[in-house]
PASEBA-1860 file (N, C-alpha, C; in nm, 3 decimals):
! residues 256
1> XXXXXXXX> 0.080/-0.129/-0.002/-0.005/0.001/0.005/0.081/0.129/0.001 ~ 0.064/0.221/-0.094/0.139/0.341/-0.103/0.064/0.452/-0.019 ~ 0.132/0.573/-0.060/0.063/0.697/0.026/0.030/0.802/-0.072 ~ -0.087/0.859/-0.050/-0.120/0.980/-0.122/-0.065/1.101/-0.077 ~ -0.127/1.215/-0.133/-0.067/1.342/-0.091/-0.089/1.367/0.060 ~ -0.020/1.475/0.114/-0.028/1.501/0.258/-0.165/1.542/0.293 ~ -0.216/1.495/0.409/-0.349/1.519/0.460/-0.351/1.658/0.542 ~ -0.455/1.695/0.577/-0.458/1.831/0.657/-0.380/1.823/0.793
9> XXXXXXXX> -0.374/1.695/0.845/-0.301/1.680/0.971/-0.142/1.660/0.965 ~ -0.102/1.674/0.830/0.042/1.651/0.803/0.081/1.507/0.786 ~ -0.004/1.408/0.796/0.031/1.280/0.782/-0.005/1.231/0.637 ~ 0.087/1.176/0.552/0.061/1.145/0.418/-0.041/1.019/0.412 ~ -0.142/1.046/0.305/-0.236/0.946/0.298/-0.181/0.828/0.209 ~ -0.231/0.704/0.231/-0.195/0.582/0.158/-0.238/0.592/0.017 ~ -0.150/0.546/-0.075/-0.189/0.521/-0.219/-0.101/0.416/-0.268 ~ -0.122/0.380/-0.403/-0.056/0.261/-0.447/0.046/0.296/-0.574
17> XXXXXXXX> 0.130/0.213/-0.610/0.199/0.221/-0.727/0.342/0.299/-0.708 ~ 0.391/0.334/-0.820/0.524/0.414/-0.813/0.510/0.550/-0.749 ~ 0.398/0.602/-0.757/0.377/0.754/-0.692/0.402/0.723/-0.539 ~ 0.378/0.618/-0.489/0.391/0.595/-0.347/0.515/0.595/-0.313 ~ 0.602/0.523/-0.400/0.747/0.512/-0.374/0.826/0.650/-0.398 ~ 0.788/0.719/-0.494/0.844/0.863/-0.519/0.820/0.952/-0.396 ~ 0.684/0.944/-0.359/0.648/1.037/-0.261/0.713/0.995/-0.124 ~ 0.738/0.857/-0.112/0.805/0.822/0.021/0.941/0.874/0.019
25> XXXXXXXX> 1.012/0.869/-0.093/1.146/0.924/-0.097/1.171/1.071/-0.089 ~ 1.065/1.145/-0.145/1.078/1.285/-0.131/1.020/1.357/-0.014 ~ 0.948/1.277/0.061/0.880/1.342/0.179/0.975/1.400/0.281 ~ 1.086/1.306/0.327/1.173/1.383/0.415/1.241/1.505/0.362 ~ 1.268/1.494/0.227/1.343/1.622/0.158/1.256/1.741/0.168 ~ 1.126/1.717/0.145/1.037/1.833/0.139/1.021/1.895/0.289 ~ 1.011/1.799/0.388/1.018/1.852/0.520/1.142/1.931/0.556 ~ 1.257/1.887/0.507/1.377/1.958/0.539/1.379/2.091/0.464
33> XXXXXXXX> 1.331/2.098/0.350/1.327/2.223/0.265/1.244/2.333/0.341 ~ 1.126/2.280/0.395/1.026/2.373/0.451/1.104/2.421/0.589 ~ 1.180/2.342/0.643/1.244/2.385/0.777/1.354/2.495/0.744 ~ 1.426/2.472/0.620/1.534/2.571/0.590/1.458/2.702/0.552 ~ 1.344/2.689/0.477/1.271/2.822/0.439/1.228/2.899/0.571 ~ 1.184/2.825/0.666/1.139/2.889/0.797/1.259/2.964/0.869 ~ 1.378/2.881/0.871/1.492/2.944/0.916/1.544/3.069/0.851 ~ 1.538/3.060/0.717/1.581/3.168/0.644/1.496/3.301/0.661
41> XXXXXXXX> 1.351/3.282/0.681/1.267/3.383/0.703/1.303/3.451/0.853 ~ 1.340/3.363/0.939/1.371/3.418/1.069/1.505/3.488/1.070 ~ 1.602/3.441/0.990/1.731/3.518/0.986/1.721/3.655/0.908 ~ 1.635/3.646/0.803/1.612/3.775/0.733/1.539/3.891/0.823 ~ 1.443/3.832/0.891/1.380/3.927/1.000/1.482/3.982/1.101 ~ 1.557/3.897/1.147/1.664/3.950/1.240/1.758/4.051/1.181 ~ 1.804/4.020/1.056/1.882/4.118/0.985/1.821/4.258/0.955 ~ 1.692/4.252/0.940/1.614/4.378/0.911/1.623/4.456/1.042
49> XXXXXXXX> 1.583/4.392/1.157/1.588/4.450/1.283/1.712/4.514/1.322 ~ 1.836/4.438/1.294/1.960/4.496/1.324/1.996/4.621/1.234 ~ 1.961/4.603/1.111/1.985/4.712/1.015/1.907/4.848/1.051 ~ 1.781/4.825/1.093/1.694/4.940/1.149/1.758/5.003/1.275 ~ 1.809/4.920/1.369/1.876/4.966/1.482/1.995/5.050/1.450 ~ 2.083/5.000/1.352/2.194/5.081/1.319/2.157/5.214/1.265 ~ 2.047/5.229/1.189/2.010/5.358/1.126/1.956/5.450/1.239 ~ 1.897/5.404/1.336/1.829/5.488/1.437/1.923/5.530/1.540
57> XXXXXXXX> 2.024/5.448/1.567/2.116/5.465/1.685/2.205/5.602/1.653 ~ 2.263/5.635/1.535/2.330/5.751/1.519/2.248/5.873/1.541 ~ 2.119/5.866/1.477/2.027/5.986/1.489/1.995/6.019/1.633 ~ 1.983/5.913/1.722/1.945/5.927/1.860/2.076/5.992/1.927 ~ 2.187/5.940/1.889/2.322/6.001/1.950/2.329/6.137/1.918 ~ 2.307/6.168/1.797/2.321/6.315/1.747/2.223/6.396/1.823 ~ 2.102/6.358/1.841/1.999/6.435/1.913/2.045/6.454/2.049 ~ 2.095/6.348/2.119/2.135/6.358/2.256/2.248/6.458/2.268
65> XXXXXXXX> 2.348/6.454/2.175/2.456/6.542/2.179/2.423/6.686/2.158 ~ 2.324/6.711/2.065/2.270/6.851/2.052/2.202/6.894/2.178 ~ 2.119/6.814/2.229/2.053/6.849/2.357/2.154/6.885/2.465 ~ 2.266/6.807/2.481/2.368/6.836/2.580/2.448/6.956/2.550 ~ 2.477/6.979/2.428/2.550/7.113/2.384/2.453/7.227/2.413 ~ 2.317/7.226/2.389/2.236/7.337/2.417/2.226/7.367/2.572 ~ 2.225/7.256/2.641/2.217/7.279/2.796/2.342/7.339/2.843 ~ 2.462/7.302/2.793/2.592/7.365/2.824/2.601/7.510/2.793
73> XXXXXXXX> 2.553/7.534/2.672/2.548/7.685/2.624/2.450/7.767/2.721 ~ 2.338/7.719/2.749/2.251/7.798/2.826/2.308/7.811/2.970 ~ 2.383/7.712/3.025/2.434/7.730/3.158/2.558/7.827/3.151 ~ 2.634/7.822/3.042/2.740/7.928/3.036/2.684/8.064/3.021 ~ 2.576/8.078/2.954/2.516/8.219/2.945/2.453/8.263/3.071 ~ 2.408/8.162/3.150/2.348/8.223/3.275/2.464/8.265/3.372 ~ 2.585/8.211/3.373/2.688/8.249/3.440/2.738/8.381/3.386 ~ 2.744/8.401/3.254/2.786/8.519/3.191/2.697/8.649/3.229
81> XXXXXXXX> 2.577/8.616/3.230/2.478/8.717/3.265/2.494/8.771/3.419 ~ 2.527/8.657/3.496/2.543/8.692/3.642/2.672/8.786/3.666 ~ 2.786/8.742/3.578/2.897/8.806/3.575/2.891/8.954/3.536 ~ 2.815/8.984/3.442/2.775/9.126/3.396/2.709/9.198/3.508 ~ 2.624/9.127/3.571/2.548/9.202/3.675/2.642/9.237/3.792 ~ 2.724/9.138/3.826/2.813/9.155/3.936/2.923/9.270/3.900 ~ 2.953/9.271/3.768/3.048/9.379/3.729/2.989/9.515/3.735 ~ 2.858/9.529/3.701/2.788/9.661/3.699/2.774/9.701/3.846
89> XXXXXXXX> 2.767/9.611/3.950/2.753/9.642/4.096/2.891/9.675/4.144 ~ 2.989/9.652/4.073/3.124/9.673/4.126/3.185/9.560/4.205 ~ 3.124/9.453/4.196/3.166/9.333/4.275/3.278/9.253/4.173 ~ 3.392/9.315/4.165/3.481/9.264/4.060/3.542/9.124/4.093 ~ 3.568/9.089/4.222/3.626/8.959/4.242/3.523/8.858/4.207 ~ 3.385/8.876/4.244/3.289/8.775/4.211/3.265/8.780/4.062 ~ 3.271/8.888/3.995/3.260/8.883/3.853/3.365/8.808/3.779 ~ 3.495/8.817/3.829/3.600/8.752/3.775/3.582/8.596/3.787
97> XXXXXXXX> 3.534/8.552/3.896/3.496/8.420/3.913/3.393/8.367/3.816 ~ 3.285/8.443/3.809/3.175/8.409/3.715/3.218/8.403/3.561 ~ 3.304/8.511/3.518/3.362/8.494/3.380/3.444/8.375/3.361 ~ 3.530/8.353/3.466/3.613/8.219/3.459/3.536/8.099/3.447 ~ 3.415/8.096/3.542/3.324/7.985/3.525/3.267/7.966/3.397 ~ 3.227/8.076/3.332/3.164/8.072/3.203/3.257/8.018/3.091 ~ 3.380/8.048/3.100/3.472/8.009/2.993/3.514/7.862/3.029 ~ 3.519/7.827/3.150/3.536/7.669/3.183/3.424/7.591/3.125
105> XXXXXXXX> 3.295/7.627/3.134/3.184/7.562/3.082/3.181/7.567/2.933 ~ 3.195/7.679/2.873/3.182/7.703/2.721/3.304/7.788/2.673 ~ 3.413/7.710/2.629/3.527/7.785/2.582/3.519/7.855/2.451 ~ 3.394/7.865/2.391/3.381/7.931/2.261/3.301/8.062/2.283 ~ 3.272/8.104/2.404/3.200/8.231/2.430/3.296/8.338/2.417 ~ 3.328/8.413/2.321/3.417/8.508/2.290/3.399/8.624/2.387 ~ 3.283/8.676/2.404/3.248/8.791/2.480/3.297/8.776/2.630 ~ 3.290/8.656/2.678/3.335/8.626/2.821/3.488/8.648/2.819
113> XXXXXXXX> 3.562/8.611/2.737/3.704/8.647/2.723/3.734/8.798/2.726 ~ 3.662/8.865/2.633/3.685/9.010/2.620/3.654/9.086/2.762 ~ 3.545/9.036/2.821/3.511/9.098/2.965/3.614/9.069/3.045 ~ 3.653/8.940/3.065/3.758/8.898/3.169/3.889/8.974/3.141 ~ 3.927/8.985/3.013/4.043/9.053/2.985/4.039/9.194/3.017 ~ 3.922/9.267/3.002/3.917/9.412/3.020/3.913/9.429/3.181 ~ 3.860/9.329/3.255/3.876/9.355/3.402/4.017/9.337/3.459 ~ 4.093/9.236/3.398/4.224/9.220/3.429/4.300/9.352/3.394
121> XXXXXXXX> 4.286/9.389/3.270/4.337/9.522/3.223/4.324/9.639/3.323 ~ 4.196/9.650/3.366/4.160/9.755/3.453/4.220/9.739/3.598 ~ 4.256/9.622/3.620/4.314/9.590/3.758/4.473/9.612/3.748 ~ 4.523/9.644/3.631/4.675/9.652/3.619/4.739/9.544/3.588 ~ 4.674/9.416/3.560/4.736/9.305/3.523/4.751/9.289/3.379 ~ 4.832/9.356/3.309/4.850/9.355/3.168/4.895/9.227/3.094 ~ 4.973/9.153/3.187/5.028/9.042/3.120/4.912/8.929/3.113 ~ 4.839/8.925/3.222/4.722/8.819/3.226/4.614/8.867/3.112
129> XXXXXXXX> 4.586/8.997/3.112/4.495/9.053/3.016/4.533/9.000/2.872 ~ 4.663/9.029/2.851/4.713/8.986/2.712/4.711/8.840/2.675 ~ 4.734/8.756/2.779/4.700/8.607/2.764/4.566/8.569/2.726 ~ 4.466/8.650/2.793/4.326/8.625/2.782/4.291/8.668/2.640 ~ 4.337/8.781/2.595/4.305/8.825/2.470/4.353/8.728/2.360 ~ 4.488/8.667/2.383/4.538/8.567/2.290/4.461/8.454/2.278 ~ 4.384/8.415/2.378/4.304/8.309/2.379/4.178/8.334/2.295 ~ 4.118/8.463/2.319/4.005/8.505/2.244/4.028/8.527/2.093
137> XXXXXXXX> 4.150/8.532/2.047/4.173/8.557/1.914/4.145/8.434/1.831 ~ 4.148/8.319/1.874/4.117/8.185/1.806/3.975/8.178/1.781 ~ 3.884/8.261/1.842/3.734/8.266/1.828/3.695/8.357/1.722 ~ 3.614/8.312/1.631/3.574/8.410/1.521/3.500/8.524/1.564 ~ 3.414/8.515/1.661/3.315/8.632/1.705/3.388/8.726/1.783 ~ 3.506/8.703/1.834/3.587/8.802/1.922/3.716/8.831/1.864 ~ 3.754/8.773/1.756/3.901/8.789/1.706/3.932/8.937/1.679 ~ 3.852/9.001/1.604/3.891/9.144/1.573/3.904/9.238/1.702
145> XXXXXXXX> 3.810/9.227/1.788/3.824/9.303/1.913/3.946/9.256/1.998 ~ 3.969/9.135/2.008/4.084/9.078/2.080/4.210/9.127/2.027 ~ 4.228/9.122/1.890/4.350/9.181/1.831/4.368/9.327/1.858 ~ 4.258/9.395/1.857/4.273/9.537/1.873/4.304/9.572/2.018 ~ 4.253/9.499/2.123/4.289/9.524/2.246/4.425/9.480/2.275 ~ 4.465/9.367/2.230/4.607/9.310/2.246/4.706/9.417/2.189 ~ 4.676/9.474/2.074/4.765/9.587/2.012/4.790/9.698/2.110 ~ 4.681/9.727/2.171/4.694/9.837/2.273/4.798/9.814/2.391
153> XXXXXXXX> 4.778/9.686/2.443/4.869/9.642/2.541/5.019/9.630/2.491 ~ 5.028/9.588/2.363/5.160/9.578/2.306/5.218/9.702/2.285 ~ 5.144/9.806/2.243/5.200/9.940/2.214/5.237/9.999/2.345 ~ 5.151/9.981/2.467/5.190/10.032/2.589/5.322/9.970/2.644 ~ 5.339/9.845/2.609/5.465/9.789/2.659/5.578/9.818/2.571 ~ 5.573/9.900/2.466/5.673/9.931/2.368/5.695/9.846/2.269 ~ 5.616/9.743/2.241/5.635/9.656/2.129/5.558/9.704/2.005 ~ 5.615/9.799/1.939/5.534/9.872/1.830/5.503/9.779/1.714
161> XXXXXXXX> 5.601/9.709/1.675/5.587/9.623/1.557/5.475/9.509/1.579 ~ 5.485/9.453/1.684/5.369/9.361/1.724/5.233/9.420/1.724 ~ 5.240/9.551/1.784/5.117/9.624/1.800/5.060/9.656/1.662 ~ 5.140/9.691/1.572/5.087/9.726/1.428/5.043/9.600/1.363 ~ 5.112/9.491/1.384/5.065/9.368/1.303/4.923/9.325/1.360 ~ 4.905/9.330/1.504/4.779/9.298/1.544/4.669/9.400/1.499 ~ 4.705/9.526/1.495/4.611/9.630/1.435/4.570/9.616/1.296 ~ 4.685/9.583/1.208/4.651/9.571/1.077/4.556/9.438/1.061
169> XXXXXXXX> 4.570/9.332/1.133/4.493/9.216/1.122/4.349/9.239/1.184 ~ 4.332/9.335/1.275/4.203/9.369/1.329/4.123/9.441/1.220 ~ 4.194/9.548/1.157/4.141/9.629/1.062/4.094/9.541/0.934 ~ 4.164/9.446/0.897/4.117/9.357/0.778/3.998/9.279/0.821 ~ 3.978/9.241/0.943/3.863/9.172/0.987/3.740/9.260/1.003 ~ 3.765/9.378/1.072/3.657/9.476/1.088/3.715/9.626/1.077 ~ 3.707/9.670/0.941/3.762/9.794/0.915/3.678/9.923/0.974 ~ 3.660/9.917/1.099/3.591/10.046/1.147/3.678/10.162/1.161
177> XXXXXXXX> 3.612/10.280/1.150/3.690/10.406/1.131/3.786/10.429/1.248 ~ 3.753/10.408/1.379/3.847/10.431/1.482/3.968/10.345/1.486 ~ 3.946/10.222/1.441/4.069/10.137/1.429/4.163/10.182/1.300 ~ 4.100/10.228/1.199/4.168/10.274/1.078/4.258/10.401/1.129 ~ 4.186/10.484/1.198/4.259/10.616/1.251/4.371/10.581/1.331 ~ 4.355/10.485/1.410/4.472/10.443/1.507/4.583/10.381/1.425 ~ 4.543/10.302/1.321/4.642/10.257/1.243/4.725/10.347/1.154 ~ 4.643/10.448/1.108/4.718/10.552/1.042/4.809/10.634/1.120
185> XXXXXXXX> 4.765/10.652/1.249/4.858/10.725/1.327/4.994/10.642/1.368 ~ 4.981/10.515/1.372/5.099/10.437/1.380/5.176/10.452/1.259 ~ 5.125/10.446/1.138/5.198/10.470/1.030/5.285/10.610/1.012 ~ 5.203/10.699/1.046/5.268/10.836/1.060/5.391/10.844/1.142 ~ 5.366/10.788/1.274/5.463/10.791/1.370/5.591/10.718/1.320 ~ 5.573/10.612/1.245/5.673/10.530/1.180/5.726/10.590/1.051 ~ 5.680/10.707/1.006/5.719/10.770/0.872/5.687/10.670/0.756 ~ 5.578/10.586/0.771/5.553/10.501/0.668/5.432/10.567/0.599
193> XXXXXXXX> 5.489/10.671/0.501/5.392/10.761/0.445/5.299/10.710/0.345 ~ 5.340/10.613/0.264/5.256/10.551/0.172/5.141/10.477/0.242 ~ 5.184/10.402/0.350/5.080/10.308/0.423/4.992/10.410/0.486 ~ 5.029/10.525/0.548/4.941/10.620/0.601/4.853/10.686/0.520 ~ 4.903/10.717/0.386/4.819/10.775/0.285/4.712/10.674/0.243 ~ 4.735/10.550/0.215/4.650/10.457/0.183/4.529/10.445/0.295 ~ 4.574/10.432/0.421/4.489/10.440/0.528/4.385/10.552/0.542 ~ 4.446/10.676/0.524/4.361/10.784/0.526/4.251/10.791/0.420
201> XXXXXXXX> 4.299/10.737/0.317/4.198/10.738/0.194/4.088/10.636/0.229 ~ 4.114/10.522/0.301/4.013/10.428/0.346/3.925/10.506/0.448 ~ 3.986/10.584/0.537/3.910/10.665/0.636/3.810/10.766/0.559 ~ 3.853/10.841/0.463/3.766/10.927/0.384/3.661/10.854/0.328 ~ 3.688/10.731/0.264/3.581/10.653/0.188/3.482/10.609/0.291 ~ 3.524/10.568/0.404/3.434/10.519/0.501/3.350/10.640/0.566 ~ 3.410/10.759/0.578/3.326/10.867/0.624/3.224/10.914/0.521 ~ 3.258/10.911/0.402/3.167/10.949/0.300/3.044/10.841/0.288
209> XXXXXXXX> 3.082/10.720/0.305/2.983/10.616/0.294/2.881/10.633/0.413 ~ 2.930/10.677/0.525/2.839/10.691/0.641/2.765/10.825/0.655 ~ 2.815/10.915/0.557/2.755/11.054/0.556/2.817/11.142/0.656 ~ 2.924/11.110/0.711/2.993/11.200/0.792/3.105/11.295/0.718 ~ 3.043/11.408/0.668/3.120/11.496/0.592/3.236/11.566/0.659 ~ 3.225/11.594/0.783/3.327/11.661/0.861/3.456/11.561/0.870 ~ 3.424/11.440/0.901/3.535/11.337/0.913/3.606/11.320/0.772 ~ 3.516/11.311/0.661/3.564/11.300/0.531/3.660/11.416/0.496
217> XXXXXXXX> 3.613/11.539/0.534/3.696/11.654/0.497/3.830/11.652/0.570 ~ 3.821/11.608/0.705/3.954/11.596/0.781/4.046/11.494/0.718 ~ 3.990/11.380/0.666/4.084/11.275/0.609/4.133/11.325/0.486 ~ 4.052/11.410/0.399/4.113/11.464/0.278/4.231/11.553/0.303 ~ 4.215/11.625/0.398/4.334/11.720/0.434/4.463/11.642/0.474 ~ 4.437/11.523/0.553/4.560/11.445/0.575/4.614/11.374/0.454 ~ 4.522/11.339/0.350/4.562/11.280/0.224/4.644/11.382/0.147 ~ 4.614/11.499/0.143/4.684/11.619/0.061/4.819/11.631/0.122
225> XXXXXXXX> 4.826/11.623/0.263/4.953/11.643/0.320/5.039/11.529/0.301 ~ 4.996/11.407/0.309/5.074/11.287/0.290/5.111/11.268/0.155 ~ 5.028/11.316/0.054/5.066/11.300/-0.099/5.206/11.353/-0.114 ~ 5.238/11.471/-0.048/5.365/11.534/-0.076/5.474/11.453/-0.021 ~ 5.442/11.397/0.106/5.541/11.319/0.176/5.563/11.194/0.108 ~ 5.474/11.129/0.047/5.485/11.010/-0.026/5.499/11.022/-0.169 ~ 5.552/11.130/-0.221/5.557/11.150/-0.360/5.647/11.040/-0.432 ~ 5.742/11.003/-0.358/5.830/10.914/-0.428/5.778/10.779/-0.435
233> XXXXXXXX> 5.692/10.744/-0.345/5.638/10.600/-0.340/5.492/10.596/-0.386 ~ 5.422/10.711/-0.402/5.268/10.695/-0.428/5.258/10.724/-0.570 ~ 5.210/10.632/-0.649/5.204/10.645/-0.799/5.093/10.762/-0.835 ~ 4.991/10.789/-0.749/4.887/10.884/-0.788/4.940/11.031/-0.769 ~ 5.050/11.051/-0.703/5.104/11.178/-0.681/5.181/11.231/-0.806 ~ 5.227/11.150/-0.891/5.299/11.182/-1.007/5.209/11.205/-1.128 ~ 5.252/11.306/-1.222/5.154/11.328/-1.332/5.149/11.205/-1.429 ~ 5.051/11.176/-1.477/5.032/11.059/-1.562/5.004/11.114/-1.702
241> XXXXXXXX> 5.071/11.048/-1.799/5.048/11.095/-1.946/4.925/11.041/-1.992 ~ 4.881/11.099/-2.106/4.741/11.064/-2.159/4.734/10.914/-2.203 ~ 4.851/10.867/-2.265/4.835/10.736/-2.315/4.910/10.612/-2.224 ~ 4.952/10.675/-2.101/5.012/10.576/-2.002/4.901/10.503/-1.924 ~ 4.852/10.401/-1.988/4.750/10.323/-1.917/4.794/10.249/-1.801 ~ 4.929/10.215/-1.788/4.982/10.153/-1.671/4.981/10.255/-1.554 ~ 5.025/10.380/-1.584/5.028/10.486/-1.481/4.893/10.523/-1.437 ~ 4.795/10.523/-1.529/4.666/10.563/-1.481/4.605/10.448/-1.401
249> XXXXXXXX> 4.642/10.316/-1.422/4.586/10.223/-1.342/4.650/10.216/-1.202 ~ 4.785/10.244/-1.189/4.839/10.253/-1.062/4.780/10.375/-0.995 ~ 4.763/10.482/-1.054/4.710/10.605/-0.991/4.566/10.572/-0.926 ~ 4.478/10.497/-1.014/4.357/10.466/-0.968/4.356/10.374/-0.846 ~ 4.443/10.267/-0.851/4.455/10.186/-0.746/4.489/10.254/-0.612 ~ 4.591/10.350/-0.632/4.643/10.419/-0.507/4.538/10.516/-0.446 ~ 4.439/10.563/-0.519/4.341/10.643/-0.482/4.217/10.579/-0.415 ~ 4.221/10.444/-0.413/4.117/10.370/-0.345/4.114/10.394/-0.196
END
């Protein structure tokens, strides 16, 4: 007696002939293949779960890091605001501590460096103030002001060349008129007439752009005087021939 196809209970039904023999040989193989398919489905499901976890974990870590960074920034700002209030009340020692605490929490808060340096400078500790300004120079939001303030300390200490370098760098970052005026004065004292002339031209242009006619007129007077002193080095002070396009170009550049 042979076996027929599998019944609903999973037990093969009896049948006769060669089909029973074939079915008997293939039955264990079919059971094995069904087991393999079941195992493959489980493995695929596990792989999908692992892949999904790998995708969500970096996003969760990034969100956690951003949240922590925001909390640190808020804490640093609270110390900074307290330091400002203490400074306004004249409680300098406590303000120094709060500014230092602000920097310890968030070393990217440039205003805290500037205020701390100013307090040290006011206390007569020029060396410590210069070190603080040097730290502030590495931060983009405070670099120009830190360079300007460090140049003042260097000039007071007699380091004129270093002071001019810092002042030039500060002006390139933020060409405000007061810093330009200070830089021009440095050049005049050093008899660097061409540099002083170019700087006063920038001052005149800045004054005109802001509508300050008095400052523009004053800068033009300086330009006229310096043109005579810089006659040998300033191309715009020499007469230019009608067909001398090189001379005209140099004169135009020098008048900027």
